[in-house]
Structures are given as structure tokens and as C-alpha cells.
C-alpha positions as CSV (number, residue, x, y, z in Angstrom):
1,M,32.7,-33.2,-58.1
2,D,32.7,-30.9,-61.1
3,S,29.1,-29.8,-61.7
4,H,29.9,-29.8,-65.5
5,A,31.8,-33.1,-65.5
6,A,29.0,-35.0,-67.2
7,G,28.6,-32.4,-69.9
8,I,25.4,-31.1,-68.4
9,P,25.4,-27.6,-66.9
10,S,24.2,-27.9,-63.2
11,E,22.3,-24.6,-63.6
12,L,20.2,-26.2,-66.3
13,V,19.4,-29.2,-64.0
14,T,18.5,-26.9,-61.1
15,F,16.2,-24.8,-63.2
16,L,14.4,-27.8,-64.7
17,V,13.9,-29.3,-61.3
18,C,12.5,-26.0,-59.9
19,A,10.2,-25.6,-63.0
20,G,8.9,-29.2,-62.5
21,V,8.0,-28.5,-58.9
22,V,7.0,-24.8,-59.0
23,V,4.5,-24.8,-61.8
24,P,2.2,-27.8,-60.7
25,V,2.4,-26.8,-57.0
26,F,1.5,-23.2,-57.5
27,H,-1.1,-24.1,-60.0
28,R,-2.7,-26.4,-57.4
29,L,-2.5,-23.6,-54.9
30,R,-4.1,-21.2,-57.4
31,L,-1.1,-18.8,-57.1
32,S,0.9,-17.2,-59.9
33,P,4.0,-19.3,-61.0
34,V,5.9,-16.0,-61.1
35,L,5.9,-15.9,-57.3
36,G,7.0,-19.5,-57.2
37,F,10.0,-18.9,-59.5
38,L,11.0,-15.8,-57.4
39,L,10.9,-18.0,-54.3
40,A,12.8,-20.8,-56.0
41,G,15.5,-18.3,-57.1
42,L,15.9,-17.0,-53.5
43,V,16.2,-20.6,-52.2
44,V,18.7,-22.0,-54.7
45,G,20.6,-18.8,-55.3
46,P,23.9,-17.4,-53.9
47,A,22.2,-15.9,-50.8
48,G,20.1,-19.1,-50.1
49,A,21.2,-22.7,-50.1
50,A,24.6,-21.9,-51.7
51,R,25.6,-20.0,-48.6
52,L,24.8,-23.0,-46.4
53,F,27.0,-25.5,-48.2
54,E,30.6,-25.4,-49.3
55,E,31.4,-25.6,-53.0
56,G,31.9,-29.0,-54.4
57,G,29.9,-32.2,-54.2
58,I,26.4,-33.2,-55.1
59,V,25.0,-29.9,-53.7
60,D,26.4,-28.1,-56.7
61,W,23.7,-29.8,-58.8
62,I,20.9,-28.1,-56.8
63,V,22.3,-24.6,-56.1
64,I,23.4,-21.8,-58.4
65,R,26.3,-19.8,-57.0
66,D,26.8,-17.3,-59.9
67,V,23.8,-15.4,-61.0
68,A,25.6,-13.9,-64.0
69,E,25.8,-17.4,-65.6
70,V,22.0,-17.6,-65.9
71,R,21.0,-13.9,-66.2
72,G,22.3,-13.5,-69.7
73,I,20.2,-16.5,-70.9
74,A,17.2,-15.4,-68.8
75,E,17.0,-12.0,-70.6
76,F,15.9,-14.0,-73.7
77,G,12.7,-14.8,-71.9
78,V,11.8,-11.1,-71.7
79,A,12.7,-10.8,-75.4
80,F,10.4,-13.7,-76.4
81,L,7.6,-12.2,-74.3
82,L,7.9,-8.9,-76.1
83,F,8.0,-10.7,-79.5
84,V,4.7,-12.5,-78.7
85,I,3.1,-9.2,-77.6
86,G,4.3,-7.6,-80.9
87,L,2.6,-10.5,-82.8
88,E,-0.7,-9.6,-81.2
89,L,-0.4,-6.0,-82.3
90,S,-0.4,-4.3,-85.6
91,P,1.1,-0.9,-86.6
92,V,-2.5,0.4,-87.1
93,R,-3.5,-0.7,-83.6
94,L,-0.2,0.6,-82.1
95,W,-0.9,4.0,-83.7
96,S,-4.4,4.0,-82.2
97,M,-2.8,3.6,-78.8
98,R,-0.4,6.6,-79.2
99,R,-2.4,8.7,-76.7
100,L,-1.7,6.1,-73.9
101,V,1.8,5.1,-75.1
102,L,3.2,8.6,-75.6
103,G,0.8,10.5,-73.3
104,L,0.3,8.4,-70.2
105,G,3.5,6.4,-70.6
106,G,5.6,9.5,-71.2
107,A,4.0,11.4,-68.3
108,Q,4.5,8.4,-66.0
109,V,8.2,8.1,-66.7
110,L,9.0,11.8,-66.5
111,V,6.9,12.7,-63.5
112,T,7.7,9.6,-61.5
113,G,11.4,9.9,-62.3
114,A,11.5,13.5,-61.3
115,A,9.7,12.8,-58.0
116,L,12.0,9.9,-57.1
117,A,15.1,11.9,-58.0
118,G,13.9,14.8,-55.8
119,I,13.4,12.3,-52.9
120,A,16.9,10.9,-53.5
121,I,18.4,14.4,-53.3
122,L,16.6,15.1,-50.0
123,F,18.3,12.0,-48.6
124,G,21.7,13.4,-49.4
125,N,22.5,11.7,-52.8
126,P,24.5,13.7,-55.4
127,P,22.4,15.1,-58.2
128,V,23.8,12.7,-60.9
129,A,23.2,9.6,-58.7
130,A,19.7,10.9,-57.8
131,V,18.8,11.4,-61.5
132,V,20.0,7.9,-62.3
133,L,18.0,6.4,-59.4
134,G,14.9,8.3,-60.3
135,A,15.1,7.3,-64.0
136,C,15.6,3.6,-63.5
137,L,13.2,3.2,-60.5
138,A,10.4,4.9,-62.4
139,L,10.3,1.8,-64.7
140,S,8.4,-1.3,-63.8
141,S,8.9,-5.0,-64.7
142,T,7.7,-5.7,-68.2
143,A,8.2,-9.4,-67.7
144,I,6.3,-9.8,-64.4
145,V,3.5,-7.3,-65.1
146,L,2.7,-8.7,-68.6
147,Q,2.9,-12.3,-67.4
148,L,0.5,-11.6,-64.5
149,L,-1.9,-9.8,-66.8
150,T,-1.8,-12.6,-69.3
151,E,-2.2,-15.4,-66.7
152,E,-5.2,-13.6,-65.2
153,G,-6.8,-12.8,-68.5
154,R,-6.7,-9.0,-67.8
155,L,-4.6,-7.9,-70.8
156,G,-7.7,-6.9,-72.8
157,S,-9.3,-5.0,-69.9
158,E,-9.1,-1.2,-69.5
159,A,-6.4,-1.6,-66.9
160,G,-4.6,-4.2,-69.0
161,R,-4.5,-2.0,-72.1
162,A,-3.3,1.0,-70.2
163,S,-0.6,-1.1,-68.4
164,F,0.6,-2.5,-71.7
165,A,0.8,1.0,-73.3
166,V,2.9,2.4,-70.3
167,L,5.2,-0.7,-70.3
168,L,5.8,-0.2,-74.0
169,F,6.9,3.4,-73.5
170,Q,9.0,2.3,-70.5
171,D,10.9,-0.1,-72.7
172,L,11.5,2.7,-75.2
173,A,12.6,4.9,-72.4
174,V,15.4,2.5,-71.5
175,I,17.2,3.5,-74.6
176,P,18.0,7.1,-73.6
177,I,18.5,6.1,-70.0
178,L,21.2,3.6,-70.9
179,F,22.8,6.0,-73.3
180,A,22.9,8.7,-70.7
181,V,24.4,6.5,-68.0
182,T,27.0,5.0,-70.4
183,L,28.1,8.5,-71.6
184,M,28.2,10.0,-68.2
185,S,30.3,7.1,-67.0
186,A,32.7,7.3,-69.9
187,H,32.9,11.0,-70.5
188,G,30.6,13.1,-68.3
189,G,29.6,16.7,-68.8
190,E,29.8,18.4,-72.2
191,D,31.3,15.3,-74.0
192,A,28.3,13.2,-73.1
193,A,25.9,16.0,-74.2
194,G,27.6,16.2,-77.5
195,S,27.7,12.5,-78.2
196,L,24.1,11.8,-77.2
197,P,22.4,13.2,-80.3
198,V,24.8,11.1,-82.5
199,L,23.9,7.9,-80.7
200,L,20.2,8.7,-80.8
201,A,20.4,9.3,-84.5
202,K,22.2,6.0,-84.8
203,A,19.4,4.2,-82.9
204,G,16.7,5.9,-85.0
205,A,18.4,4.7,-88.2
206,A,18.7,1.2,-86.9
207,I,14.9,1.1,-86.0
208,A,14.0,2.5,-89.4
209,L,16.3,-0.1,-91.1
210,V,14.6,-3.0,-89.3
211,L,11.1,-1.7,-90.0
212,V,11.8,-1.1,-93.8
213,A,13.8,-4.3,-94.3
214,G,11.4,-6.4,-92.3
215,R,8.4,-5.2,-94.2
216,L,10.0,-6.0,-97.5
217,L,11.7,-9.3,-96.6
218,L,10.1,-11.1,-93.6
219,A,6.8,-12.1,-95.2
220,R,8.6,-13.4,-98.3
221,L,11.0,-15.3,-96.1
222,F,8.3,-17.1,-94.2
223,R,6.4,-18.0,-97.4
224,L,9.5,-19.7,-98.7
225,V,10.1,-21.5,-95.4
226,G,6.4,-22.5,-95.1
227,A,6.5,-24.0,-98.6
228,T,9.1,-26.5,-97.4
229,K,6.6,-27.9,-94.9
230,S,9.5,-28.4,-92.5
231,P,8.6,-27.7,-88.8
232,E,12.3,-27.7,-87.9
233,L,13.1,-25.1,-90.5
234,F,10.1,-23.0,-89.5
235,M,11.2,-23.0,-85.8
236,A,14.8,-22.2,-86.7
237,T,13.8,-19.3,-88.9
238,T,11.6,-17.9,-86.2
239,L,14.4,-18.0,-83.7
240,L,16.8,-16.5,-86.2
241,V,14.4,-13.6,-86.8
242,I,14.0,-12.8,-83.1
243,L,17.6,-13.1,-82.2
244,G,18.9,-11.5,-85.4
245,T,16.7,-8.5,-85.0
246,G,17.7,-8.2,-81.3
247,A,21.4,-8.5,-82.1
248,L,21.0,-5.7,-84.7
249,M,19.4,-3.5,-82.1
250,Q,22.2,-4.2,-79.6
251,L,24.8,-3.2,-82.2
252,A,23.0,0.1,-82.4
253,G,23.2,0.5,-78.6
254,L,19.5,-0.5,-78.1
255,T,18.0,-3.4,-76.2
256,L,17.4,-7.0,-77.3
257,T,13.8,-6.7,-76.1
258,L,13.1,-3.8,-78.4
259,G,14.4,-5.7,-81.4
260,A,12.3,-8.7,-80.5
261,F,9.2,-6.5,-80.2
262,L,9.8,-4.9,-83.6
263,A,10.2,-8.3,-85.2
264,G,6.9,-9.4,-83.7
265,L,5.2,-6.2,-84.9
266,L,6.4,-6.8,-88.4
267,L,5.1,-10.4,-88.5
268,A,1.8,-9.5,-86.9
269,E,0.2,-8.8,-90.3
270,T,1.4,-12.0,-92.0
271,E,-0.6,-15.2,-92.3
272,Y,2.0,-17.1,-90.2
273,R,1.5,-15.1,-87.0
274,H,-0.5,-17.8,-85.2
275,E,1.9,-20.6,-86.2
276,I,4.8,-18.5,-85.1
277,A,3.2,-17.8,-81.7
278,T,2.7,-21.5,-81.2
279,V,6.3,-22.3,-82.0
280,I,7.6,-19.6,-79.6
281,E,5.3,-20.3,-76.6
282,P,7.5,-23.1,-75.0
283,F,10.7,-21.1,-75.3
284,K,9.0,-18.0,-73.8
285,G,7.5,-19.8,-70.8
286,L,10.7,-21.6,-69.9
287,L,13.0,-18.6,-70.3
288,L,10.7,-16.3,-68.5
289,G,10.7,-18.7,-65.6
290,L,14.5,-18.6,-65.6
291,F,14.4,-14.8,-65.6
292,F,12.1,-14.7,-62.6
293,M,14.5,-17.1,-60.8
294,S,17.4,-14.9,-61.6
295,V,15.6,-12.0,-60.0
296,G,15.0,-14.1,-56.8
297,M,18.7,-15.0,-56.8
298,G,19.6,-11.3,-56.7
299,L,17.9,-10.9,-53.3
300,D,20.1,-11.3,-50.2
301,P,18.2,-11.9,-46.9
302,A,21.3,-11.3,-44.8
303,A,21.7,-7.8,-46.4
304,M,18.1,-7.1,-45.8
305,G,18.5,-8.0,-42.2
306,R,21.4,-5.7,-41.7
307,A,19.5,-2.8,-43.3
308,W,16.1,-3.6,-42.0
309,L,15.6,-0.2,-40.4
310,W,15.6,1.5,-43.7
311,L,14.7,-1.3,-46.0
312,L,11.0,-1.8,-45.3
313,P,10.2,1.9,-45.3
314,S,12.1,2.3,-48.6
315,I,10.3,-0.5,-50.3
316,L,6.8,0.6,-49.2
317,G,7.7,4.2,-49.9
318,L,8.8,3.4,-53.4
319,I,5.6,1.5,-54.1
320,A,3.4,4.2,-52.5
321,V,5.0,7.1,-54.4
322,K,4.9,5.4,-57.8
323,A,1.3,4.1,-57.3
324,A,0.0,7.5,-56.1
325,I,1.6,9.3,-59.1
326,F,0.3,6.7,-61.6
327,F,-3.2,6.9,-60.2
328,G,-3.3,10.7,-60.6
329,L,-2.0,10.5,-64.1
330,A,-4.3,7.7,-65.2
331,R,-7.3,9.6,-64.0
332,A,-6.0,12.7,-65.8
333,F,-5.9,10.6,-69.0
334,G,-9.4,9.4,-68.7
335,L,-9.1,6.0,-67.0
336,G,-11.9,5.0,-64.6
337,I,-11.2,4.9,-60.9
338,P,-11.2,1.1,-60.7
339,A,-8.8,0.7,-63.7
340,A,-6.6,3.5,-62.4
341,A,-6.3,1.9,-58.9
342,E,-5.7,-1.5,-60.3
343,S,-2.9,-0.4,-62.6
344,A,-1.4,1.9,-60.0
345,L,-0.5,-0.9,-57.7
346,L,0.9,-3.0,-60.6
347,F,3.3,-0.1,-61.4
348,G,4.4,0.5,-57.8
349,P,7.3,-2.0,-57.7
350,A,10.6,-1.5,-59.6
351,G,11.6,-3.3,-62.7
352,E,14.4,-5.5,-64.1
353,F,16.2,-2.6,-65.8
354,A,17.0,-1.2,-62.3
355,F,19.6,-4.0,-62.0
356,V,21.2,-3.0,-65.3
357,V,21.2,0.8,-64.8
358,I,22.3,0.8,-61.1
359,G,25.0,-1.7,-61.8
360,M,26.4,0.4,-64.7
361,A,26.2,3.6,-62.6
362,A,28.1,2.0,-59.8
363,A,30.7,0.6,-62.1
364,G,31.1,4.0,-63.8
365,G,31.6,5.8,-60.5
366,L,28.3,7.7,-60.7
367,M,27.1,6.2,-57.5
368,E,28.6,4.9,-54.2
369,E,28.8,1.1,-54.0
370,S,26.9,1.0,-50.7
371,I,24.0,3.1,-52.1
372,A,23.9,0.9,-55.2
373,Q,23.7,-2.3,-53.2
374,F,21.0,-1.0,-51.0
375,M,18.9,0.3,-53.9
376,L,19.4,-3.0,-55.7
377,T,18.0,-4.8,-52.7
378,V,15.0,-2.4,-52.6
379,A,14.3,-2.9,-56.3
380,G,14.6,-6.7,-56.0
381,A,12.4,-6.9,-52.9
382,S,9.8,-4.7,-54.5
383,M,9.7,-6.9,-57.6
384,F,9.2,-9.9,-55.3
385,L,6.0,-8.1,-54.1
386,T,4.6,-7.5,-57.6
387,P,2.3,-10.6,-57.6
388,F,0.9,-9.5,-54.2
389,A,0.4,-5.9,-55.5
390,S,-1.3,-7.3,-58.5
391,F,-3.7,-9.3,-56.3
392,A,-4.4,-6.3,-54.1
393,G,-5.0,-4.1,-57.2
394,R,-7.4,-6.6,-58.7
395,R,-9.4,-6.9,-55.5
396,L,-9.4,-3.1,-55.0
397,G,-10.5,-2.5,-58.6
398,R,-13.4,-4.9,-58.3
399,R,-14.5,-3.3,-55.0
400,L,-14.4,0.2,-56.4
401,A,-16.3,-1.0,-59.5
402,R,-19.0,-2.5,-57.3
403,E,-19.2,0.7,-55.3
404,A,-19.5,2.8,-58.4
405,E,-22.3,0.5,-59.7
406,A,-24.2,0.7,-56.4
407,A,-23.8,4.5,-56.3
408,R,-25.0,4.9,-59.8
409,G,-28.1,2.9,-59.3
410,P,-31.1,2.5,-61.6
411,E,-32.5,5.9,-60.7
412,S,-29.8,7.5,-62.9
413,E,-31.2,5.9,-66.0
414,T,-34.0,7.4,-68.1
415,I,-35.7,4.4,-69.7
416,P,-38.3,4.8,-72.4
417,E,-41.9,3.6,-71.8
418,L,-42.4,0.5,-74.0
419,E,-44.9,-2.3,-74.4
420,G,-44.5,-5.7,-75.9
421,H,-40.7,-5.4,-75.9
422,Y,-38.1,-7.9,-74.9
423,V,-35.8,-7.4,-72.0
424,L,-32.2,-8.7,-72.4
425,G,-30.3,-9.4,-69.2
426,G,-26.6,-9.5,-69.9
427,F,-24.8,-8.0,-72.9
428,G,-21.9,-10.3,-73.7
429,R,-21.4,-12.1,-77.1
430,V,-24.8,-14.0,-76.8
431,G,-26.7,-10.8,-75.8
432,R,-25.3,-8.8,-78.7
433,L,-26.2,-11.5,-81.2
434,L,-29.7,-11.8,-79.7
435,R,-30.3,-8.1,-79.9
436,E,-29.2,-8.1,-83.6
437,V,-31.7,-10.8,-84.4
438,L,-34.6,-9.1,-82.6
439,Q,-34.0,-5.7,-84.0
440,G,-33.5,-7.2,-87.4
441,E,-37.1,-8.4,-87.2
442,G,-38.2,-5.0,-86.1
443,L,-38.8,-6.0,-82.5
444,A,-38.2,-3.5,-79.6
445,C,-35.8,-4.7,-76.9
446,L,-34.1,-3.2,-73.8
447,A,-30.6,-4.5,-73.1
448,V,-29.3,-4.2,-69.5
449,D,-26.0,-5.2,-67.9
450,R,-24.6,-4.7,-64.4
451,H,-21.0,-4.2,-65.4
452,T,-19.9,-0.6,-65.9
453,A,-17.2,-1.4,-68.5
454,T,-19.7,-3.4,-70.6
455,V,-22.3,-0.6,-70.6
456,T,-19.7,2.1,-71.3
457,G,-18.1,0.1,-74.2
458,A,-21.5,-0.6,-75.8
459,R,-22.6,3.0,-75.5
460,A,-19.4,4.1,-77.1
461,E,-20.5,2.0,-80.1
462,G,-23.8,3.8,-80.2
463,I,-25.8,0.9,-78.7
464,E,-28.7,1.7,-76.4
465,I,-28.1,-0.2,-73.2
466,Y,-28.9,0.5,-69.6
467,F,-26.9,-0.1,-66.4
468,G,-28.5,-2.0,-63.6
469,D,-28.9,-5.4,-61.8
470,A,-31.8,-7.4,-63.2
471,A,-32.2,-9.2,-59.9
472,R,-33.5,-5.9,-58.3
473,I,-37.3,-5.7,-58.5
474,E,-37.2,-1.9,-58.5
475,F,-35.0,-1.9,-61.5
476,L,-37.2,-4.4,-63.3
477,K,-40.2,-2.2,-62.7
478,K,-38.4,0.6,-64.4
479,L,-37.9,-1.7,-67.4
480,R,-41.7,-2.1,-67.7
481,L,-41.3,-5.9,-67.3
482,D,-45.0,-6.2,-66.6
483,R,-45.7,-5.0,-70.1
484,A,-42.8,-6.9,-71.8
485,Q,-43.1,-9.8,-74.2
486,A,-40.4,-11.8,-72.4
487,L,-37.3,-11.7,-70.3
488,I,-34.2,-13.3,-71.8
489,L,-31.1,-14.0,-69.6
490,T,-27.8,-14.5,-71.4
491,M,-25.1,-13.6,-68.9
492,D,-22.2,-16.0,-68.0
493,D,-22.9,-15.8,-64.3
494,H,-25.1,-18.8,-63.8
495,A,-25.7,-18.1,-60.1
496,A,-27.0,-14.6,-61.1
497,I,-29.4,-16.2,-63.6
498,E,-30.9,-18.4,-60.9
499,R,-31.2,-15.3,-58.6
500,I,-33.0,-13.3,-61.3
501,V,-35.4,-16.1,-62.2
502,K,-36.4,-16.5,-58.5
503,A,-36.8,-12.7,-58.1
504,V,-38.9,-12.3,-61.3
505,R,-41.2,-15.3,-60.5
506,S,-42.0,-13.9,-57.1
507,D,-43.6,-10.8,-58.7
508,W,-44.5,-11.8,-62.2
509,P,-45.7,-15.4,-62.2
510,V,-46.7,-15.5,-65.9
511,I,-44.1,-13.6,-67.9
512,P,-42.0,-15.9,-70.1
513,I,-38.4,-16.2,-69.0
514,F,-35.9,-17.7,-71.4
515,A,-32.4,-18.4,-70.0
516,R,-28.9,-19.6,-71.0
517,A,-27.9,-22.6,-68.9
518,R,-24.4,-24.1,-68.3
519,D,-25.4,-27.7,-68.9
520,E,-28.4,-30.0,-68.6
521,A,-28.1,-30.2,-64.8
522,H,-28.2,-26.4,-64.6
523,A,-31.0,-26.3,-67.0
524,R,-33.1,-28.6,-64.8
525,T,-32.5,-26.3,-61.9
526,L,-33.7,-23.3,-63.9
527,M,-36.8,-25.1,-65.0
528,R,-37.5,-26.1,-61.5
529,I,-37.4,-22.5,-60.1
530,G,-39.6,-21.1,-62.9
531,A,-37.8,-20.6,-66.2
532,T,-40.1,-21.0,-69.2
533,G,-37.4,-22.2,-71.6
534,V,-33.7,-22.9,-71.3
535,V,-30.8,-23.5,-73.7
536,P,-28.0,-25.6,-72.3
537,E,-24.9,-24.2,-74.0
538,A,-22.9,-27.4,-73.7
539,L,-25.8,-29.4,-75.2
540,E,-26.3,-27.1,-78.2
541,A,-22.6,-26.9,-79.0
542,G,-22.3,-30.7,-78.8
543,L,-25.3,-31.2,-81.0
544,E,-24.1,-28.8,-83.6
545,L,-20.7,-30.6,-83.7
546,A,-22.4,-34.0,-83.8
547,E,-24.4,-32.9,-86.9
548,L,-21.3,-31.7,-88.6
549,A,-19.5,-35.0,-87.8
550,L,-22.4,-37.1,-89.1
551,R,-22.4,-35.1,-92.4
552,G,-18.6,-35.4,-92.6
553,G,-18.9,-39.1,-92.2
554,G,-21.2,-39.5,-95.2
555,Y,-24.7,-39.1,-93.6
556,P,-27.3,-37.4,-95.8
557,D,-28.1,-33.9,-94.6
558,E,-31.7,-34.9,-93.6
559,A,-30.6,-38.0,-91.7
560,A,-28.0,-36.0,-89.8
561,R,-30.6,-33.4,-88.9
562,Q,-33.1,-36.0,-87.8
563,A,-30.6,-37.8,-85.6
564,V,-29.6,-34.6,-83.8
565,H,-33.2,-33.4,-83.5
566,R,-34.1,-36.7,-81.8
567,R,-31.3,-36.2,-79.2
568,R,-32.4,-32.7,-78.7
569,L,-36.0,-33.7,-78.0
570,R,-34.9,-36.4,-75.5
571,A,-32.9,-33.8,-73.7
572,F,-35.7,-31.3,-73.4
573,E,-38.2,-34.0,-72.5
574,A,-35.9,-34.8,-69.6
575,L,-36.1,-31.2,-68.6
576,G,-39.9,-31.3,-68.5
577,A,-40.1,-28.8,-71.3
578,T,-42.9,-28.7,-73.8
579,E,-42.2,-28.5,-77.6
580,A,-42.6,-24.7,-77.5
581,R,-39.7,-24.5,-75.1
582,T,-37.2,-26.5,-77.2
583,S,-34.4,-24.7,-78.9
584,G,-32.5,-25.3,-82.1
585,R,-33.7,-26.1,-85.6
586,R,-36.4,-28.6,-86.5
587,P,-36.2,-31.0,-89.4
588,E,-37.3,-29.4,-92.6
């Protein structure tokens, strides 16, 4: 049976089946879908089920025998990912990251590449092959690392920002690496050295053309398309911009992903950026899944078994060397120990460009075929371990942060002696707003938080905030809680709020404690253990929306306020709170 007889590519059917199974199953298991797609690719690929069954028949609908048939399409997933990342940036923000992009990113590629090339020479590889291996293995997987950081909500963290900056430089570094391999394969020696500046100039001109033309034309183009109010035309234009810019970059010898990133960067400052991101999201998710499957298909368990004596040490050695170098460089560029350790493990495995560069080097005679196959296996297997390295890095980063917090302790803080002040526990969005209100009224307050990153970031803004755990009685005494007007708890950690209320009530029975609660049930718990007043965040958000809805439905303002206030009073009466403990506005 011809797998294409019905006009439907069997590879498409296989991928959709895998996507329909992988995403819900791994979501249920609370594991990254990236790992699921890698496993699925290994199972349905040429080295998996395809090896067990002969070609022909129904089995061709559930296996993929030729990775090349899907790898070309899968690369669009990485391009769409870089496009979305570009949408979330702006040239101003990108310039503000230049220290990490050019500094940390450049140092990581150069130092790691040199170290890996030196190791390859020690193992008997020719200098040219060693340099190629060092250059491509120094890079990491943009698709996998960014996807993991996005899924886990870590892209905005210190480790996430540094990781993105380094990945951006790595994508730029692919340009000269591919040039060098192409020229050495075709010419070698002095001819390559003479042609490289010309090609670099050609690439620079192409990037400049895209940036200038995009700034002049793209915003106007999307305004014209938006005026038609046609979702289909808007989607088609978005895809055309991404693929057209990528194609222009490829004509200049650059990468599709760089072109997509530049297109996103140019559209980041337009009013259509959010709508464009919404349109692209389904394409990005599906094609990234296909990309991860193609990586899994490139793994060959049989080849791994034959080279097992050298394979495992090579994989672990690659990850260890890259992680150690990255950690040292990250610390040198000012990253904290937790963020440096977390990022280092993320950058240990190899990246997708290793497949491209090593394949080109082998085809051009720069590397023996046996060495190329072995290193491709090492690169693919290390990429397979990236989700596990990410998990380990996240756990290690949290542990190091906790140890740093414990070592720092409240004794390191010099806290002014105040009286009649407010103590704010937690300095997130709610804590910041509360501090602004209190200080706007001329009231003294002491803000505290137990997260190092929060304290460091606030102090960088000139905000007076102190590090410590508000559940520790010794620390509360240093805050002069016995002389304070009230303790206000605003953190998101609801278990921590309960712990603090209990600790405070044991030593200070009469001090007012006002707390943020998750919902009415949590509010009742806090009132029972000693809170003076509580604000259930779900209740207040619902009441505010209810008042807006009543006004929008034609209710007079006063009637809407009265209806919402009556519901608020019933809620707080159920909590056993007095009128003084209620929150929100009262009818005028």
C-alpha cells in the first residue's frame, strides 16, 4: 500500500497521532511535551519501529522512514519560535542586553569552542575537524531551551534572561560557522580566507536591507491589511512576512531563523504585535513538536549500543565541560550563583545546528564519516537529556538560593528603629502598590521579602526593602513588630501566610494582622488562626467585575455599588469579621 495513495502524506498522519497522544499524556504526568516528542520521534523513526517492519502495508502510516522528509518542514518551527521571541523584544530592549548578548554570549561560544576543539585534538582528530566540532558543539538548542524556559515561566527570571541573550548570540554565530565550513569544503586554505570577508559583507548588507525596508514598509503593510478586517488575509500576510524575510536571509547565505527573528523584532513596536502573536501560536507549537520529533528520529539505539564504551562518557563529558565553562563565565559577568548554576546545566547539551554543521563537514571531506556519525549520536543523545538537565538545573538553582538566603540571615540587615510603622510581608505587585499608598499618606513602613531576587531587584530601583523570613520570631523582633501599627501579609504563598499568622499570634496576641487570602475558604482559615482582617483576592476581583457588569447592563452607579456592597458584607459576616475588618469601598 502506497502511503501517499490517498493523497495524504503518511508523515503528517503519524505526526498528528503522536501530537494527539504526547501532549495530553505528558501534561497529565506534569512532564515537558518536548521530552514526549523526542521519545515519539525515537519510536516512530528509522531506528525505531521502521526497523522492525518491512516497507509497505499499513505500518507505513505509523512510521517515518526518511527523516529528511520532515526535517525541512520542522525547521520552520524554530523560525516561528524566534519570530515570536522577536515580537516580545524591541530594538531598545535588545540594545540594553548587549552586555549579555555580546559579552557573555560571545565569551561562551569562543571559550567553549576552543576548549572542545582542544579536547578533540587530544583524541587524535585533525585540527580542521577539531575546530569544526568545537564550534558546532559549543552551541545549544535554541528550540528546546527556549521552549522549556517558556513552558516553566522562567524566561523572565535572571537565568532566563541570560539564557536568551546567549542563545541569541549563538544563532548569530551560526552565520560565520556555516560560512567557514562551506568555504573550507569547497576551497580550503587561502581561497576560503579570501572569500569570507566578501560573504560577511554580503550578509551584513542583507541584514541592513531587511531592517531598513522593514521599518519603512511593515507597519504600513499591516495597517492596510488590518483595515480589510479579514482574518485570512492577516494570517497570510503574517506568514508571508516570516517566510519572505527568512528566504531573503537564506539568499544571502544566512539562516531562516535569523530572518524570522529580524521580522519579529521589526513588528515588535507596531500596534499589531499581540494579534500577530496570536495568529502564529498554533503554527509555532505544531512545527516545534515536529522539530523535536525529527531530533528523536536522528537517534539510533543500535549505534549507541555498538559504541556504548565511549558514548556515555562522551555525552556526560560534553555536558560537564560546557556547563563548567558557562558557570565560570556567568559568574564573571555578574550572575548570581543560583542563576549561573541553573543556566549552566541548560547549556550543557548540544544543539540542532550540530546536525547541519557536522553533516556539511563530513560531506565536504573535512571529517571522517565514522567520527561524524559518532558525534551526531553524541549530539542527539545530549539534546534528548536537555529536559532532564533543565529540571536538575531548576532544582539546583532553588537549593542554592535557599542556602544563600539562610546564610545571609537577618543579622546582616541594619534595620532602623521605628515606632507606629507598618510591616509589609512580601513585595510582589500587591506589596508594591500597598507601599506606594502608605508612603503617599506619609506613613512609615518596612517592606520585607524572603526571595533574594526580589530584594535585589527592588534595591536596584532605590526601594528600601529588607531580606528575611517573616515567620521567624527573631527577625520580627528586629523589625520592631511590638511597636508597629500593623503587620500586612501580601505574598502569593498562602501556606507561608498561615505559618506567619500562627508565629506572630504566639508572641504578639494583640497586634493587627491583615492578610491576603486565596478565596473565602482560605480567608476563614486565616481568621480562625488569628488574622484581624482578610481580603479574599478571588472575592474582590469577582465583586469588581460584577459592579462593572451591572453598570454596563444599565444599572445606576449607586444601585450597582449597593448590590456589590451587600454581597461583600454577607461574605465578611460569614467570615466572622466585624465592619472594621471589611475591605473594599462603601456606598457613598
